[in-house]
C-alpha positions in Angstrom: 107.9 154.3 -186.3 110.5 152.3 -184.4 108.6 152.3 -181.1 105.5 151.2 -183.0 107.5 148.3 -184.6 108.9 147.2 -181.2 105.5 147.4 -179.5 104.0 145.3 -182.2 106.7 142.7 -181.8 106.2 142.6 -178.1 102.5 141.9 -178.5 103.2 139.2 -180.9 105.8 137.7 -178.6 103.3 137.4 -175.8 100.6 135.9 -178.0 102.8 133.3 -179.6 104.2 132.1 -176.3 100.7 131.7 -174.7 99.3 130.0 -177.8 102.1 127.5 -177.9 101.0 126.5 -174.5 104.4 127.4 -172.9 105.1 129.6 -169.9 105.7 133.2 -171.0 107.9 135.2 -168.6 107.3 138.8 -168.1 109.5 140.8 -170.4 111.5 143.2 -168.3 114.5 145.4 -169.0 116.9 142.6 -168.2 115.2 140.1 -170.6 117.4 138.8 -173.3 116.6 139.7 -176.9 116.8 137.6 -180.0 116.6 138.3 -183.8 116.1 135.9 -186.7 117.5 135.9 -190.2 116.3 133.3 -192.7 117.8 132.4 -196.0 116.3 130.1 -198.6 113.1 128.2 -199.0 109.6 128.1 -197.4 110.8 125.1 -195.4 113.4 127.2 -193.8 110.8 129.9 -193.0 108.7 127.2 -191.3 111.7 126.0 -189.3 112.6 129.5 -188.3 109.2 130.1 -186.8 109.5 126.9 -184.7 112.8 128.2 -183.4 111.3 131.6 -182.8 108.6 130.1 -180.6 111.0 128.0 -178.7 113.1 131.0 -177.7 110.1 133.2 -176.9 108.9 130.4 -174.6 112.2 130.7 -172.7 111.6 134.4 -172.0 113.4 136.0 -175.0 112.0 139.1 -176.6 112.3 139.2 -180.4 113.5 142.4 -182.0 114.4 143.4 -185.6 117.7 142.0 -186.9 118.7 145.7 -187.6 118.9 146.2 -183.8 121.5 144.9 -181.4 120.3 141.6 -180.1 121.7 139.4 -177.4 121.3 136.4 -179.7 121.1 136.3 -183.5 119.8 133.0 -185.0 120.7 132.6 -188.7 118.9 129.9 -190.6 121.1 129.2 -193.6 120.6 127.9 -197.1 123.3 125.9 -199.0 121.6 125.3 -202.4 124.5 127.1 -204.1 128.0 128.3 -203.2 126.6 131.8 -203.4 124.1 130.9 -200.7 127.0 129.8 -198.4 128.9 133.1 -199.1 125.8 135.1 -198.4 125.5 133.5 -195.0 129.2 134.0 -194.2 129.1 137.6 -195.1 126.0 138.2 -193.0 127.7 136.6 -190.0 130.7 138.9 -190.4 128.5 142.0 -190.7 126.7 141.0 -187.5 130.0 140.5 -185.7 131.2 143.9 -186.7 127.9 145.6 -185.9 127.3 143.9 -182.5 130.5 142.3 -181.3 129.1 141.2 -177.9 126.2 139.3 -179.4 125.9 135.6 -179.6 125.5 134.3 -183.1 123.8 131.0 -183.6 124.0 129.3 -187.0 121.6 126.5 -188.2 120.0 125.4 -191.4 121.4 123.5 -194.4 124.8 125.2 -194.6 125.3 124.3 -190.9 124.5 120.7 -191.8 126.9 120.6 -194.8 129.9 122.3 -193.3 129.7 123.0 -189.6 133.4 123.0 -189.2 133.9 125.9 -191.7 131.2 128.0 -190.0 132.8 127.4 -186.6 135.9 129.1 -187.8 134.1 132.4 -188.5 134.8 134.9 -185.9 131.7 135.6 -183.7 129.9 132.3 -184.2 128.9 130.8 -180.8 126.9 127.8 -181.8 126.5 125.7 -185.0 123.4 123.6 -184.6 122.5 121.0 -187.2 119.1 119.6 -188.1 119.0 116.8 -185.6 119.3 119.2 -182.7 117.2 122.2 -184.0 114.3 121.2 -181.7 116.7 121.7 -178.7 118.1 125.0 -179.9 116.5 127.0 -177.1 117.9 124.7 -174.4 121.3 124.8 -176.0 121.4 128.6 -176.1 120.1 129.0 -172.6 122.5 126.3 -171.3 125.6 128.2 -172.5 125.8 131.8 -171.4 129.3 132.5 -172.8 129.0 133.6 -176.4 132.8 133.6 -176.7 133.1 129.8 -176.6 132.2 128.4 -180.1 130.4 125.1 -179.9 129.1 122.7 -182.5 126.0 120.7 -181.9 126.0 118.2 -184.7 126.1 114.6 -185.7 129.3 112.8 -186.7 130.0 112.9 -190.5 129.5 109.1 -190.9 125.9 109.4 -189.7 125.2 112.3 -192.1 126.6 110.4 -195.0 124.4 107.5 -194.2 121.3 109.7 -193.8 120.7 108.3 -190.3 120.2 111.5 -188.4 117.3 111.6 -186.0 114.2 110.8 -188.1 111.8 112.3 -185.7 113.5 115.7 -185.4 111.0 117.4 -187.8 108.1 116.1 -185.7 109.2 118.2 -182.7 109.2 121.4 -184.6 105.6 122.4 -184.0 104.3 125.9 -184.5 101.4 128.1 -183.7 101.7 131.2 -185.8 103.9 133.1 -188.3 104.7 136.6 -187.3 104.2 139.0 -190.2 102.7 136.4 -192.5 99.0 136.2 -193.6 99.6 132.7 -194.9 100.9 129.9 -192.6 103.4 127.3 -193.8 102.9 123.7 -192.6 105.8 121.4 -193.1 104.7 117.8 -193.7 107.9 116.3 -195.1 111.6 116.6 -195.1 114.4 115.1 -197.2 114.7 114.2 -200.9 115.7 111.2 -203.0 115.8 112.8 -206.4 119.5 113.6 -206.5 119.4 116.1 -209.3 123.0 116.5 -210.5 123.2 120.2 -209.5 121.7 119.9 -206.0 123.3 119.3 -202.7 120.1 119.1 -200.6 119.6 115.3 -200.6 123.1 114.9 -199.2 122.3 117.6 -196.5 118.8 116.8 -195.5 118.9 113.1 -196.1 116.2 110.6 -197.0 112.5 111.3 -197.2 110.8 111.7 -193.8 107.1 112.1 -193.7 105.3 113.6 -190.8 102.5 111.7 -189.0 99.0 112.5 -190.1 97.9 113.3 -186.5 100.8 115.8 -186.1 99.8 117.5 -189.3 96.1 117.5 -188.2 96.9 119.0 -184.8 99.2 121.7 -186.1 96.7 122.7 -188.8 94.0 123.0 -186.1 96.3 125.3 -184.1 97.0 127.5 -187.1 93.3 127.8 -187.9 92.4 128.6 -184.3 95.0 131.4 -184.4 93.2 133.0 -187.3 95.0 131.8 -190.4 92.8 131.6 -193.4 95.4 130.0 -195.8 97.8 127.1 -195.1 100.6 126.4 -197.5 101.8 122.8 -197.4 105.5 122.6 -197.7 108.4 120.2 -197.7 111.7 119.5 -199.5 110.1 116.9 -201.8 106.4 117.5 -201.1 105.0 115.1 -203.6 106.9 112.2 -202.1 105.0 112.6 -198.8 104.2 109.1 -197.4 106.5 107.3 -199.8 108.5 105.6 -197.0 105.4 104.8 -194.9 103.4 101.7 -195.0 99.9 103.1 -194.1 99.0 104.3 -197.5 98.8 108.0 -196.5 99.7 110.3 -199.4 99.6 114.0 -200.2 96.1 113.6 -201.6 94.9 112.1 -198.3 96.4 115.1 -196.4 94.5 117.5 -198.8 91.3 115.6 -198.4 91.5 115.8 -194.6 92.5 119.5 -194.4 90.0 120.7 -197.0 87.2 119.6 -194.7 88.4 121.6 -191.7 86.0 124.3 -190.6 87.5 127.8 -190.6 90.1 127.2 -193.2 89.7 129.4 -196.2 92.1 127.7 -198.5 95.1 125.3 -198.9 98.0 125.9 -201.3 100.8 123.5 -202.3 104.3 125.1 -202.2 105.8 122.9 -205.0 105.4 119.6 -206.7 107.3 117.6 -209.3 105.6 117.0 -212.6 105.8 113.2 -212.3 104.0 113.3 -209.0 100.9 115.0 -210.3 98.3 112.2 -210.3 94.8 112.1 -211.7 93.5 111.9 -208.1 95.3 115.2 -207.2 94.0 117.0 -210.3 90.4 115.9 -209.6 90.7 116.9 -206.0 91.9 120.4 -206.9 89.1 120.7 -209.5 86.4 119.5 -207.0 87.3 121.4 -203.8 87.2 125.1 -203.7 89.4 125.1 -200.6 92.4 123.9 -202.6 94.0 126.6 -204.7 94.1 126.0 -208.5 97.8 126.9 -208.4 100.6 124.4 -209.0 104.3 125.3 -208.8 105.9 122.7 -211.0 109.7 123.0 -211.4 110.8 122.8 -215.1 114.6 123.6 -214.8 115.0 123.2 -218.6 112.9 122.7 -221.7 115.6 120.7 -223.5 115.7 116.9 -223.1 119.5 116.7 -223.3 119.9 119.2 -220.5 117.2 117.6 -218.4 119.0 114.3 -218.7 122.3 115.8 -217.6 120.4 117.4 -214.7 119.1 113.9 -213.8 115.6 115.2 -214.0 113.3 112.2 -214.5 111.0 113.4 -217.3 111.1 114.8 -220.8 109.8 118.1 -222.1 107.1 116.2 -224.0 105.9 114.5 -220.8 105.9 117.7 -218.9 103.8 119.4 -221.6 101.4 116.4 -221.6 100.8 116.8 -217.9 100.2 120.5 -218.3 97.6 119.8 -221.0 95.8 117.3 -218.7 95.8 119.8 -215.8 94.2 122.4 -218.0 91.6 120.0 -219.2 90.6 119.3 -215.6 91.1 122.7 -213.8 89.8 126.0 -215.1 92.5 128.6 -215.8 95.0 127.1 -213.4 98.0 129.1 -212.3 101.2 127.2 -213.3 104.4 128.6 -211.8 107.8 127.2 -212.2 111.6 127.3 -211.6 114.0 127.5 -214.6 117.8 127.2 -214.4 119.9 128.8 -217.1 123.5 128.2 -218.0 123.7 124.5 -216.9 127.0 122.9 -218.1 126.7 122.0 -221.7 123.8 124.3 -222.4 124.2 125.8 -225.9 122.2 128.6 -227.5 120.0 126.0 -229.1 119.3 124.3 -225.8 118.4 127.6 -224.3 116.1 128.5 -227.2 114.3 125.2 -226.6 113.7 126.3 -223.0 112.4 129.7 -224.2 110.1 128.0 -226.7 108.9 125.5 -224.1 108.0 128.3 -221.6 106.1 130.1 -224.3 103.9 127.1 -225.0 103.6 126.3 -221.3 102.1 129.8 -220.6 103.5 130.1 -217.1 101.8 132.7 -214.8 105.1 133.3 -212.9 108.7 132.0 -213.3 111.6 131.9 -210.9 114.7 132.1 -213.1 118.1 131.5 -211.6 121.6 131.0 -213.0 123.6 127.8 -212.6 126.1 128.0 -209.8 128.8 125.5 -209.2 128.0 123.5 -206.0 131.0 121.6 -204.7 130.1 118.0 -204.0 127.5 117.6 -206.8 128.0 115.8 -210.1 127.4 119.0 -212.1 130.4 120.6 -210.5 132.8 118.3 -212.3 130.9 118.3 -215.7 132.6 119.6 -218.9 131.6 122.7 -220.9 130.6 125.1 -218.2 129.0 128.2 -219.6 130.7 131.6 -219.4 129.3 134.0 -216.8 128.4 136.8 -219.3 126.4 134.3 -221.4 124.5 133.0 -218.3 123.6 136.6 -217.3 122.4 137.4 -220.8 120.2 134.3 -220.9 118.8 135.0 -217.5 117.9 138.6 -218.4 116.3 137.5 -221.7 114.2 134.8 -220.1 113.2 137.2 -217.3 111.8 139.6 -219.9 110.0 136.7 -221.5 108.6 135.6 -218.2 107.2 139.1 -217.5 105.4 138.9 -220.9 103.9 135.5 -220.1 102.8 136.7 -216.6 101.1 139.7 -218.1 99.3 137.6 -220.7 98.0 135.2 -218.0 96.7 138.0 -215.7 94.9 139.7 -218.6 92.5 136.7 -218.7 91.0 137.8 -215.4 90.1 141.4 -216.4 86.6 142.1 -215.0 86.6 138.7 -213.2 86.1 138.4 -209.5 89.0 136.9 -207.5 89.0 135.8 -203.8 91.7 137.9 -202.2 93.4 137.1 -198.9 94.2 140.6 -197.6 97.7 141.1 -196.3 98.5 142.6 -192.9 100.5 145.4 -194.5 99.2 147.8 -197.1 101.1 148.2 -200.4 104.0 150.5 -199.7 103.8 152.3 -203.0 100.0 153.0 -203.2 98.9 152.6 -199.6 96.1 150.4 -200.9 95.0 147.1 -199.4 96.7 144.2 -201.2 96.6 140.4 -201.3 96.7 137.4 -203.4 93.9 135.6 -205.2 93.5 131.8 -205.2 95.6 131.8 -208.4 98.3 133.8 -206.8 97.7 137.1 -208.6 98.5 140.1 -206.4 95.7 142.7 -206.4 95.6 146.2 -205.1 92.3 147.8 -204.0 90.8 150.4 -201.7 89.2 149.3 -198.4 89.3 149.6 -194.6 91.9 148.0 -192.4 89.2 145.8 -190.9 89.5 143.6 -194.0 93.1 142.6 -193.2 93.5 138.8 -192.8 90.2 138.1 -194.4 89.3 136.6 -197.8 87.2 139.1 -199.8 85.8 139.2 -203.4 87.6 141.7 -205.5 86.7 142.5 -209.1 89.8 143.1 -211.3 89.4 146.4 -213.1 92.8 147.3 -214.5 95.9 145.2 -215.3 99.3 146.7 -215.8 102.5 144.8 -216.4 103.6 145.3 -212.9 100.4 145.8 -210.9 96.8 144.6 -210.9 94.1 146.9 -209.5 90.6 145.9 -208.4 87.5 147.0 -206.6 85.9 145.4 -203.6 82.8 143.5 -204.7 80.4 144.0 -201.8 
């Protein structure tokens, strides 16, 4: 099994390097190895892939993080204090497991507190956002893993959001190892400043990618066999906001939906007040664009939304959902909900439960409030007790499972277009994949169907699994 895994990674390494148009050195016994660990969002997954390709192009061979690598690259998340702790603990485990390895830390935690990471035993480099595109050169240029270095901008530049604006444009990718869907990052930064979130302070202001760069990268991904592209960004709906050429998210979707060879496009996430009539009409009209919108809610109570600095009311959010459903047939609406925000009472929480019931979400990501130093919410009064937060999370999770089951039941005996995953379902050994509405379906079929979009009739729906039959 291990030899099979390593051989597969070797083949992928060669393919990725050639496709990127870079020189690929022959991998010999003396070649350096690298491993990648990613925490956090889809944007981080995208950025990890860009870093992966840059090291492969320098002659590194990627191996599993469970093996002893010459270089470990950890792409961190800092959305909560727990995220920081998770990264620190992982670094310490790596140091203990492989003391001679070089540990390179990048990502949002590296951006927010590079000095703290530098103090962790075993860290050789802390690389911030402005220099991620030079990560491979930085690693290759320093062969002594025992000398900790920080490659980062001075704090006053970070505070003023003036770090290199074009750094995201240099992170171009060709493929995603192990993924059937490809992420395409079109935007970075956020200007919402929700009271619980550190990300606007870490990633800075909105930075939209040039249309031609998006066009070129999408073409490469399609050429490399990807049937689905997921557009992603920190504040996706704000794409183009700071530009003067009138390019918007809708324009990007219009352009990509016309590309030959692309099966479908999916949006990673969008704020409710950025869903325009033009966007809804485009999704309804073009089969290529998935009828699936991930719209963060966070709370169904207006007082808590205001304390969160979320710029909408529950009534407005529901109005947009009603309009979406009047334009798009059986859309999949997924969401994020936070429980236990400071000041949330049982009544506020019940308002959220009631709202989610009416909203009829197909899938919910529920997470507990966690104090994030440096955010307004950290200093608010009336923090909820941990047992209460856990209880609310568990209750809402059970409620979310019921809503998801109810949504999926609408598709019994319907035919869904399933993008077949590279790996079979571990429990049943059946082929598996997601429909355009992000319903995972298990079905029998040959391996030749992997990475293709096929029609599958849904025959049985259980609370945890959906089963179907290939519709030839």
